N, C-alpha and C positions, 0 to 999 in steps of 0.2 A: 266543292263549291267555293270554299274559302281560298284555295290556292290556284284556282283556275285563272283568274286575272293576272296572278303573279307569274305563272309559268309561261304565259303568252308574251311577256315583255323581254326585251333584249338583256335586261339586267339579270335575268335568269338564264336565257338560252345561250348567250355568248360564253359566260363562265362555264356552263355545263359542257359545251362543245370544246372549249379550250382544255378543260380537264380530261375529257375523253381522248382528245388528240395527243395530249402529253403522255397518256398511257400507251396509246398505239405506237407513237414514235419511240418510246423506251422499250416496250415489250416485244415488238416485232423482231428486231435483231437479237434480243436476248433469247428468244424462243428457239432460234436456229443456230445460235453462236457455236455451241459445242459440236454440233454435227458438221458445220462448215469448217471449223478449225481442224477437226479430225480428218476431213476429206482432203484438205490441202497439206496435210503432213504433220500437224502439231500433235503432241501427246495429249492424253486425257488429263494429265496433271496440269499442263499449260492452259488448256481450255477452262479447267476448273478454277485456276488462279484468276483468269480473266473474269469469270462470273463472280468470284469472291470480291474482287476489286470493284466490280460493277455495283454490287450491293452496298459496298462502302461509299461509293459515289452517290448512291440513291439516298441514303439515310444520314450520313454525316453532316451535310449542310443544314439539317434540321436544327442544329445548335444555334445557327445565326440567321437562317432564312426568314424567320418570323420578325426579327429585328429590322431587316431590310424592307420587308413588306410594310411594317408599321411606319418606317421612315420615308420610303419612296412611293408607296401605294402599290396595289396588286398589278395594275396595268403596266407600270414601268418594270416591275420584276418579271412579268411575262414577256415583255419585249427583250429583256436581257436573256431570258431563257431561250428565245428564238435564235439569238446569236450563238448561244452555247450549243444548241442543237446543230447549227450550221458547222461549228467547229468540230463537233463529234462526227458529223457526216464526212468532213474532210479527212479526219484521222482514219476512219474506217475505210474510206476509199484509198487512202495512201497505204493502208495495210494490205489491200488487194494488190496494189502496184508492187509492194515489196515482195510479195509471194511470187508474182510473175517474174521478178528479177532473181528468183531462187534464194531469197533471203528468208531465214528461219527466225527472224527477230519477232518476238511476241509483244514487244513494247507498244507498238502502234495499236494492236488489238486491245490491249489492256487500257491504254490511254483513251481510245475512242469510247469504250464501254463505261469508263469512269466519268468522262465528260457528259455522255448522254444521260447517265444517272443523275448527275448534278442538275442538268437542265430539267429533267423530270421533277426533281424535288422543288425547284423554284416555280415551275409552271403549275404543278398540281396544288402546291400550297397556296400560291397566289390566287389561282382561280377559285379555290374553295373559300378563301377569305373574301374575294371579290363578290362572290355570290351573296354575301350578307347584305349587300346593297339592295337586293330585291325585296327584302322584308324588314330590314332594321329600322327604317324610317316610318313604315306604315303598318306592318303586320308582324311585330316582334313575337307575338304569341305563336306564329306559324313556323318558327325557326327550325324546330326539330323535324317537322313534316317536310319542309322545303329541302333541308339537307338530306333527308332520306330519299326524296325524289331525285335529287342531284346524284347521289351515290348509285342509286339503281339505274338511272339513265346512263351515267358514265360507264359503269361496268357492263351494261348491255351493249352499248356501241363498241367499246374497247374489246370486250370479250369476243364479239362476233369477228372482229378483224384478227385478233390474236389466234383464234381457232383456225384461221386461214393461213397462218404463217408458214406451215409446212407445205401447203399447196402452192403458195407464192414462191417459196424456195425451189420446189421441184419444177415449177413452170419455167424457171430460168435455166434449169439443168442441174448439174452436180458441181460441188466445189465452188470455185470462184464465180462461175456463171450464176449459180443460184444466189450467192451472197451479193453479187452486183445487183441482181434483180430486187432482192429485199431492200438493199440500201436505196435504190432509186424510188421504190414505193414509199419508203420512209421520207425521202426528200420531198415527194409530193405532199405528204402530210405536213412537213415543215413549212412548205409554201402556203398551204391552206391555213395553218396555224398563224402565220404572219399576216396573211390577208384578212383574217378574221379580226385580229387586233387593230389593223388599219381601218377596217370597217367600223369597229366600235369607236375609234377616235373620231372618224368622220360623222357618225351619228351623234356623238356627244357634242360636237361643235355645232351641228345643225339644230340641236334642241336648245335654242337660246332661252327658252322659258324655264329650263331646269334650274332650280335654286342652286346657289353657289355651294351650299353645304352638303349637296348630294353628289359629290364626286365619287369616283370609283373606290377611293380609300374610305373604308367604313369607320364609323365612330368607335371609340375605345370599347364601348359596351359590346360591340359585335364580336370581340375576341373572347368573351366569356363563354 
């Protein structure tokens, strides 16, 4: 009963959806990467290196992403993440083109996975911090419960799509055809991710009665 009014507001729903989509965008290509690379001729070691660098891209920005979120606010960091996701999509599509031209260069595959990992770190971290706006000003005692609902909802949505990764890949065919299909599904979620941010901006501007101190950037106590 306490959290019912909170979860029905956009200050809860939009960060949760952004968090879930950041996981989907990151994890869909990661789930099928090694299979795809093997089927187009790369060695197991090369695909493993791509995954290792992907993990590096996912977690190394954590050393400074919190500073950027505190300085620019979660929404702007999420907008930056959407541009990073687009760059990752371009890299992974270019990797497909290189394979079609009989190039065995693994650099584009590694670069694309690193960049998409960086985008995930910014988007997931910023959306989690942005969620604090839903309770920091009115229901600070509910923060643990709200964050638990957020994590459960995020992994429910993301997990359902990630479990479909192999089916999406097989639906496109084998090798490059399947990889192209996964990439374009990811692109669809990047578009949805960006539209959701724009919707949030539009709703923010329309709510002229919202106090100035309740911007998406939470107060300092929300980081504790």
